[in-house]
ZAMARGU-447019 format. One line per 3 residues: number of its first residue (from 0); for each residue x, y negated, z negated of N, C-alpha, C. Coordinates in pm, 1 decimal, always signed. Layout:
NUM) X:Y:Z:X:Y:Z:X:Y:Z | ... $
This chain:
0) +523.0:+7705.3:-8168.8:+664.2:+7744.8:-8155.0:+734.8:+7633.5:-8283.2 | +668.1:+7526.8:-8364.1:+747.1:+7473.4:-8451.9:+770.0:+7591.2:-8579.9 | +702.1:+7652.5:-8660.3:+722.7:+7735.9:-8724.3:+830.3:+7861.9:-8690.1 $
3) +828.9:+7898.4:-8543.3:+951.9:+7967.6:-8514.1:+1077.2:+7892.6:-8521.9 | +1080.1:+7791.1:-8471.2:+1209.5:+7691.9:-8517.2:+1259.4:+7693.2:-8657.1 | +1123.5:+7667.7:-8711.7:+1171.2:+7653.6:-8884.8:+1238.4:+7748.2:-8928.3 $
6) +1185.6:+7888.8:-8887.1:+1232.8:+8057.8:-8924.0:+1381.5:+8064.4:-8906.0 | +1386.5:+8013.8:-8771.9:+1500.3:+8025.7:-8698.8:+1675.5:+7948.4:-8766.7 | +1596.0:+7842.5:-8791.2:+1695.9:+7724.7:-8840.4:+1728.3:+7721.1:-8991.9 $
9) +1646.2:+7844.8:-9067.0:+1627.7:+7862.1:-9194.9:+1734.5:+7944.7:-9206.8 | +1726.3:+8054.8:-9145.6:+1855.5:+8110.7:-9169.4:+1983.3:+8100.8:-9087.7 | +2006.6:+8025.0:-9006.0:+2118.7:+7953.9:-9000.9:+2117.4:+7798.5:-8929.6 $
12) +2117.1:+7754.2:-9008.4:+2112.9:+7566.8:-8950.5:+2228.6:+7551.7:-8859.1 | +2314.7:+7629.6:-8836.5:+2411.5:+7569.1:-8734.3:+2411.1:+7632.6:-8551.8 | +2298.2:+7700.8:-8581.4:+2244.9:+7711.7:-8424.9:+2273.9:+7622.5:-8345.2 $
15) +2353.9:+7624.1:-8248.7:+2325.0:+7494.2:-8143.9:+2247.9:+7471.6:-8106.6 | +2179.0:+7366.0:-8061.0:+2062.8:+7351.2:-7960.0:+2013.4:+7402.3:-7878.2 | +2134.0:+7431.4:-7769.0:+2090.4:+7480.2:-7598.8:+2043.4:+7612.6:-7678.4 $
18) +2113.6:+7709.5:-7786.9:+2100.0:+7812.0:-7815.4:+1924.0:+7840.7:-7879.8 | +1885.8:+7700.3:-7935.0:+1767.9:+7716.9:-8012.6:+1676.0:+7687.5:-7897.9 | +1715.6:+7621.5:-7766.5:+1594.9:+7560.0:-7645.0:+1590.4:+7740.5:-7589.1 $
21) +1693.0:+7814.5:-7570.1:+1708.4:+7913.6:-7535.8:+1617.6:+8051.6:-7573.0 | +1600.8:+8067.9:-7719.3:+1549.4:+8130.4:-7797.1:+1404.4:+8110.0:-7803.4 | +1349.7:+7958.4:-7779.4:+1215.1:+7941.0:-7812.3:+1183.9:+7917.1:-7698.1 $
24) +1319.6:+7929.9:-7564.6:+1222.2:+7924.1:-7425.6:+1145.1:+7762.7:-7420.5 | +1222.2:+7708.6:-7447.8:+1211.9:+7511.5:-7439.2:+1320.7:+7448.2:-7378.5 | +1280.8:+7310.9:-7324.0:+1389.5:+7221.7:-7285.4:+1448.1:+7190.9:-7431.4 $
27) +1591.8:+7163.2:-7418.8:+1656.5:+7123.2:-7531.0:+1629.3:+6994.9:-7600.2 | +1599.7:+6918.3:-7521.6:+1495.6:+6772.1:-7512.9:+1367.9:+6800.2:-7630.9 | +1298.6:+6863.5:-7556.4:+1172.3:+6915.5:-7647.9:+1212.1:+6940.5:-7822.7 $
30) +1293.9:+7010.5:-7833.4:+1364.2:+7089.0:-7950.2:+1436.3:+7022.6:-7988.7 | +1514.3:+6912.3:-7963.4:+1565.8:+6813.5:-8026.1:+1456.1:+6718.4:-8093.2 | +1360.9:+6644.7:-7987.0:+1247.2:+6564.9:-8019.3:+1186.8:+6644.8:-8143.6 $
33) +1171.7:+6768.0:-8175.6:+1032.0:+6844.2:-8250.7:+1155.6:+6840.2:-8394.1 | +1293.1:+6886.0:-8364.5:+1388.9:+6860.2:-8476.3:+1367.1:+6718.9:-8572.4 | +1399.0:+6629.9:-8491.1:+1391.3:+6524.6:-8517.9:+1212.8:+6435.7:-8608.3 $
36) +1153.0:+6502.0:-8529.0:+997.9:+6491.5:-8612.1:+988.5:+6527.0:-8747.6 | +1003.7:+6662.7:-8743.5:+1043.6:+6700.3:-8876.3:+1119.4:+6710.7:-8988.9 | +1223.4:+6662.0:-8959.3:+1305.3:+6552.8:-9049.0:+1230.5:+6441.9:-9081.0 $
39) +1170.9:+6371.2:-8998.1:+1094.6:+6251.4:-9032.5:+946.8:+6263.5:-9074.8 | +888.6:+6327.4:-9084.1:+757.2:+6382.7:-9178.2:+796.2:+6460.3:-9298.9 | +956.8:+6530.8:-9314.8:+970.1:+6530.9:-9464.1:+929.9:+6674.0:-9455.3 $
42) +958.2:+6802.7:-9350.5:+927.2:+6923.6:-9333.4:+1069.1:+6972.9:-9367.5 | +1163.2:+6931.7:-9285.5:+1287.8:+6986.5:-9295.2:+1337.6:+6868.5:-9393.9 | +1391.0:+6878.7:-9527.3:+1451.2:+6788.7:-9618.9:+1597.4:+6800.4:-9622.3 $
45) +1645.2:+6877.1:-9505.0:+1780.3:+6883.1:-9556.3:+1856.6:+7009.8:-9485.9 | +1995.8:+7008.5:-9449.3:+2060.8:+7123.7:-9443.4:+2181.6:+7157.6:-9541.3 | +2152.3:+7286.0:-9584.7:+2273.5:+7339.2:-9704.8:+2326.9:+7443.4:-9650.1 $
48) +2487.7:+7441.0:-9699.4:+2560.2:+7533.1:-9689.9:+2560.9:+7652.7:-9799.2 | +2551.9:+7754.7:-9818.1:+2558.8:+7877.8:-9910.3:+2655.3:+7911.1:-9929.7 | +2699.0:+7835.9:-10074.9:+2866.0:+7871.2:-10083.9:+2895.1:+8027.4:-10203.2 $
51) +2966.8:+8073.8:-10203.0:+2997.8:+8185.0:-10335.1:+3087.8:+8126.2:-10410.0 | +3068.3:+8041.5:-10503.2:+3174.7:+7961.9:-10574.3:+3269.4:+8079.6:-10620.4 | +3220.1:+8160.5:-10700.0:+3293.3:+8291.6:-10772.9:+3412.0:+8333.0:-10680.4 $
54) +3385.1:+8281.5:-10555.3:+3520.6:+8306.1:-10450.8:+3633.0:+8194.4:-10434.3 | +3561.1:+8113.1:-10531.0:+3666.9:+7987.6:-10552.9:+3787.5:+7969.4:-10637.9 | +3835.4:+7855.7:-10704.7:+3871.0:+7834.1:-10823.9:+3808.1:+7731.4:-10904.7 $
57) +3712.7:+7674.7:-10808.3:+3609.1:+7604.7:-10934.6:+3549.8:+7670.9:-11029.4 | +3522.8:+7572.4:-11121.9:+3482.6:+7666.1:-11235.2:+3365.6:+7543.1:-11250.5 | +3222.0:+7646.0:-11278.7:+3065.9:+7548.9:-11337.4:+3013.9:+7655.6:-11368.9 $
60) +2954.2:+7621.3:-11407.6:+2821.8:+7701.4:-11496.4:+2662.3:+7632.8:-11467.9 | +2603.2:+7747.4:-11388.1:+2458.5:+7727.8:-11370.4:+2389.5:+7817.0:-11504.4 | +2269.0:+7731.0:-11489.4:+2175.1:+7743.7:-11599.3:+2021.0:+7755.1:-11560.1 $
63) +1926.1:+7812.8:-11546.2:+1793.4:+7817.8:-11552.9:+1747.3:+7788.0:-11698.7 | +1648.6:+7680.4:-11696.0:+1593.6:+7664.2:-11803.7:+1473.5:+7641.2:-11812.4 | +1381.6:+7678.9:-11871.0:+1230.4:+7714.4:-11876.5:+1194.6:+7562.3:-11958.9 $
66) +1070.6:+7553.1:-11910.9:+1063.1:+7374.6:-12009.8:+902.1:+7417.3:-12047.3 | +872.5:+7367.3:-12140.0:+720.1:+7365.3:-12216.3:+714.8:+7203.3:-12240.4 | +606.8:+7155.1:-12180.9:+545.8:+6997.9:-12192.2:+405.3:+7015.8:-12271.7 $
69) +373.1:+6893.4:-12273.2:+234.7:+6864.2:-12353.8:+195.4:+6777.7:-12260.0 | +120.0:+6745.6:-12152.5:+65.0:+6644.3:-12049.8:-29.7:+6583.6:-12124.2 | -22.8:+6398.1:-12095.3:-150.2:+6350.3:-12124.7:-254.5:+6350.1:-12019.6 $
72) -345.4:+6222.5:-12068.6:-392.0:+6238.7:-11955.8:-348.1:+6092.6:-11839.4 | -244.5:+6001.8:-11914.9:-186.8:+5902.9:-11819.0:-64.1:+5996.3:-11772.6 | -15.7:+6093.8:-11802.1:+135.6:+6118.1:-11735.1:+104.2:+6307.6:-11728.9 $
75) +54.0:+6342.5:-11582.4:+51.1:+6469.3:-11567.0:+178.9:+6569.9:-11511.0 | +190.1:+6676.4:-11444.9:+279.2:+6727.7:-11434.5:+368.1:+6693.6:-11345.4 | +285.4:+6649.6:-11265.5:+406.4:+6543.1:-11132.1:+495.4:+6482.6:-11209.3 $
78) +440.0:+6381.6:-11255.9:+507.0:+6263.0:-11355.3:+618.9:+6283.2:-11409.6 | +589.2:+6402.5:-11486.0:+701.7:+6447.8:-11587.5:+811.5:+6536.1:-11496.8 | +738.8:+6598.2:-11414.3:+867.3:+6663.7:-11307.5:+968.2:+6535.9:-11259.2 $
81) +863.8:+6418.6:-11214.6:+949.6:+6316.5:-11155.1:+1077.4:+6267.2:-11238.6 | +1054.4:+6262.0:-11361.0:+1130.1:+6252.7:-11481.1:+1286.1:+6282.8:-11474.4 | +1227.4:+6460.4:-11477.0:+1314.0:+6559.6:-11528.4:+1421.9:+6552.2:-11405.4 $
84) +1337.3:+6546.1:-11294.5:+1408.8:+6585.2:-11146.5:+1519.4:+6448.0:-11119.0 | +1512.9:+6375.1:-11183.4:+1590.9:+6251.8:-11165.9:+1729.9:+6257.9:-11247.6 | +1753.3:+6349.2:-11306.7:+1869.8:+6354.2:-11403.5:+1955.8:+6445.5:-11256.1 $
87) +2095.9:+6385.6:-11267.3:+2177.1:+6438.7:-11157.8:+2198.4:+6589.3:-11130.3 | +2219.2:+6608.9:-11278.8:+2253.2:+6754.5:-11294.7:+2190.4:+6859.8:-11275.9 | +2044.0:+6823.9:-11245.5:+1912.6:+6895.0:-11208.0:+1919.4:+6943.9:-11077.6 $
90) +1942.6:+7056.4:-11031.9:+1933.8:+7110.2:-10880.2:+1816.8:+7129.0:-10822.9 | +1730.1:+7193.9:-10882.1:+1598.1:+7244.9:-10865.0:+1530.0:+7194.5:-10936.6 | +1376.8:+7193.0:-10952.3:+1268.0:+7160.4:-11025.8:+1156.8:+7221.9:-11007.1 $
93) +1084.1:+7333.2:-11051.3:+983.9:+7373.8:-11025.6:+870.1:+7397.8:-11106.5 | +739.2:+7354.0:-11046.9:+588.2:+7384.0:-11179.5:+578.5:+7548.5:-11172.1 | +575.2:+7630.6:-11217.4:+566.7:+7739.4:-11285.5:+444.5:+7809.8:-11324.1 $
96) +398.7:+7942.0:-11312.6:+321.1:+7982.1:-11385.2:+373.9:+8084.7:-11520.1 | +280.6:+8078.4:-11623.7:+312.6:+8197.5:-11704.3:+333.4:+8085.4:-11866.9 | +430.1:+8120.9:-11890.5:+486.8:+8088.1:-12053.9:+531.7:+7975.1:-12060.2 $
99) +590.7:+7906.2:-11948.6:+663.4:+7764.9:-11952.2:+572.4:+7707.7:-11842.9 | +598.6:+7571.6:-11826.0:+549.1:+7504.6:-11735.8:+655.5:+7488.0:-11620.8 | +802.7:+7457.4:-11649.5:+892.4:+7425.8:-11512.3:+1003.0:+7522.8:-11539.5 $
102) +1087.8:+7566.3:-11442.0:+1164.7:+7622.6:-11428.8:+1288.2:+7525.7:-11363.5 | +1409.9:+7495.0:-11408.4:+1486.6:+7411.1:-11346.1:+1626.3:+7448.7:-11376.3 | +1673.2:+7450.3:-11227.8:+1782.2:+7497.5:-11204.4:+1893.0:+7414.3:-11218.9 $
105) +1982.0:+7413.7:-11315.4:+2093.8:+7331.0:-11349.4:+2226.4:+7344.1:-11324.6 | +2320.7:+7204.0:-11277.8:+2442.8:+7297.3:-11283.9:+2519.4:+7202.7:-11353.8 | +2656.2:+7237.9:-11456.0:+2754.3:+7187.1:-11503.9:+2879.0:+7262.4:-11540.5 $
108) +2971.3:+7189.7:-11538.8:+3117.5:+7229.9:-11548.2:+3139.1:+7366.7:-11663.9 | +3035.4:+7291.4:-11791.8:+3104.8:+7425.1:-11884.9:+2931.1:+7462.4:-11972.0 | +2932.3:+7530.1:-12074.9:+2823.1:+7602.5:-12121.4:+2786.9:+7451.7:-12237.9 $
111) +2873.6:+7397.1:-12248.3:+2871.4:+7331.2:-12346.8:+2827.0:+7180.9:-12288.5 | +2886.7:+7124.6:-12172.8:+2812.6:+6988.4:-12097.5:+2663.4:+7080.7:-12026.1 | +2620.1:+7192.7:-12058.0:+2446.0:+7259.4:-12033.6:+2382.1:+7200.2:-12165.4 $
114) +2447.8:+7233.6:-12278.6:+2393.9:+7249.6:-12364.5:+2358.4:+7071.2:-12421.3 | +2470.5:+7042.0:-12385.3:+2446.4:+6888.7:-12434.6:+2303.1:+6783.3:-12367.7 | +2314.8:+6851.9:-12232.4:+2218.7:+6803.3:-12139.4:+2099.9:+6876.6:-12185.3 $
117) +2039.3:+6950.3:-12243.4:+1945.2:+7006.7:-12268.0:+1902.8:+6916.1:-12422.5 | +2001.8:+6902.3:-12465.5:+2015.3:+6872.8:-12638.7:+1972.4:+6701.8:-12625.7 | +2051.8:+6608.0:-12542.1:+2064.7:+6517.1:-12516.1:+1974.7:+6427.5:-12473.7 $
120) +1927.8:+6489.1:-12315.0:+1894.7:+6396.5:-12217.9:+1718.3:+6462.9:-12206.4 | +1723.4:+6611.8:-12173.6:+1608.6:+6689.6:-12135.8:+1500.8:+6685.6:-12288.4 | +1538.2:+6739.1:-12366.9:+1450.6:+6722.7:-12467.3:+1405.9:+6598.4:-12508.6 $
123) +1498.7:+6522.6:-12557.8:+1395.3:+6356.7:-12544.6:+1308.1:+6340.3:-12475.8 | +1293.6:+6374.1:-12356.1:+1182.3:+6330.4:-12262.8:+1031.3:+6322.5:-12307.7 | +1004.2:+6241.5:-12293.4:+838.0:+6255.5:-12352.7:+748.4:+6357.4:-12335.8 $
126) +697.8:+6414.5:-12422.0:+604.3:+6536.3:-12354.3:+683.4:+6632.5:-12359.8 | +834.7:+6649.7:-12342.8:+880.4:+6788.0:-12370.0:+893.3:+6861.2:-12473.1 | +829.2:+6964.0:-12491.5:+748.6:+7036.5:-12613.8:+852.7:+7157.7:-12657.4 $
129) +947.2:+7206.1:-12563.1:+1046.6:+7309.2:-12624.4:+1095.1:+7357.6:-12453.8 | +1205.9:+7433.7:-12477.5:+1317.8:+7497.9:-12406.3:+1348.8:+7635.8:-12384.0 | +1388.8:+7679.6:-12318.0:+1444.7:+7817.7:-12312.1:+1568.5:+7824.9:-12197.8 $
132) +1703.5:+7865.5:-12238.2:+1813.6:+7809.4:-12166.8:+1878.5:+7944.1:-12127.7 | +1891.0:+7975.2:-12009.8:+1953.7:+8091.1:-11950.1:+2052.1:+8082.9:-11864.6 | +2164.9:+8135.6:-11924.9:+2293.8:+8110.3:-11813.4:+2356.2:+8191.2:-11691.9 $
135) +2328.4:+8178.3:-11573.1:+2388.0:+8270.3:-11496.2:+2474.3:+8315.5:-11485.3 | +2505.7:+8437.5:-11518.1:+2619.8:+8505.9:-11565.5:+2675.3:+8579.7:-11433.3 | +2599.2:+8617.1:-11314.6:+2663.3:+8645.5:-11178.9:+2547.0:+8636.3:-11087.6 $
138) +2607.4:+8600.7:-10986.2:+2472.0:+8589.7:-10878.3:+2505.4:+8712.3:-10741.3 | +2400.3:+8825.3:-10742.0:+2417.3:+8919.2:-10653.6:+2359.0:+8848.5:-10513.7 | +2256.7:+8801.0:-10502.3:+2165.2:+8764.1:-10396.5:+2123.7:+8604.9:-10395.3 $
141) +2145.5:+8525.0:-10312.9:+2098.0:+8382.9:-10303.3:+2008.9:+8332.3:-10219.7 | +1908.3:+8320.5:-10189.8:+1836.9:+8246.0:-10079.9:+1866.9:+8372.2:-9957.7 | +1867.4:+8506.2:-9987.6:+1870.5:+8591.7:-9884.2:+1993.9:+8651.4:-9886.0 $
144) +2082.4:+8601.0:-9899.3:+2245.4:+8647.1:-9889.6:+2281.2:+8701.9:-10005.4 | +2341.1:+8810.0:-9914.1:+2403.0:+8933.3:-10032.8:+2519.3:+8873.0:-10078.1 | +2568.0:+8821.8:-10189.5:+2667.5:+8778.1:-10267.1:+2790.4:+8822.4:-10303.6 $
147) +2725.5:+8931.0:-10354.8:+2814.2:+9058.6:-10481.5:+2797.8:+9155.2:-10399.3 | +2856.4:+9272.4:-10338.7:+2848.8:+9408.1:-10314.6:+2894.7:+9497.2:-10427.6 | +2831.6:+9586.8:-10476.7:+2842.6:+9648.3:-10573.4:+3010.0:+9726.7:-10567.1 $
150) +3056.1:+9767.8:-10615.1:+3167.0:+9845.4:-10601.9:+3145.6:+9991.8:-10656.3 | +3197.7:+10077.6:-10537.9:+3189.7:+10192.3:-10555.4:+3262.7:+10276.2:-10680.3 | +3247.6:+10361.7:-10777.8:+3282.6:+10417.6:-10837.4:+3395.4:+10554.4:-10812.2 $
153) +3534.7:+10476.8:-10831.9:+3641.8:+10608.5:-10808.3:+3669.6:+10662.2:-10878.8 | +3634.8:+10673.2:-10970.8:+3658.0:+10797.5:-11074.9:+3628.3:+10906.5:-11055.2 | +3717.5:+11037.5:-11081.6:+3717.1:+11129.7:-11042.8:+3604.0:+11170.9:-11145.7 $
156) +3535.1:+11319.8:-11051.7:+3450.7:+11350.5:-11103.2:+3490.2:+11459.9:-11192.2 | +3461.9:+11489.4:-11331.1:+3482.8:+11640.1:-11388.0:+3392.3:+11736.8:-11416.7 | +3393.9:+11839.6:-11402.9:+3299.6:+11934.2:-11481.0:+3372.3:+12038.6:-11563.9 $
159) +3273.1:+12075.4:-11647.0:+3358.4:+12179.9:-11711.8:+3293.2:+12321.0:-11734.0 $
């Protein structure tokens, strides 16, 4: 039942407790206790609202930054990641496979601000050996939600 509860709230964290209880065939108190336990043990880390910022007047820039590091005996991946994810600008930090070691999602107000972060804060971190920055130009789908629907081509077809 725990995994089913997690699946339900992952897609819609606004489902009311009474509705969750009905969906799970359980008492409201049991579901409330389970949610509290999942929050306390760190399984549920937070509740977020997915916002399509392109539909607002807010100007912001998101970037994906690939990072390479040279680990040492006393400084492994977890310790380096902790130094990186402590920066306020870092929204997500993942250890990945492939050519780079980490993938970081960064948020800034301008491209220049992101570039300054990379050059003045990220690159000087001990053991960081290289970065590659990719700016997100447009989001089509995020966390399972479609954000942009393709526009139909309304031009008339011509044949000769």
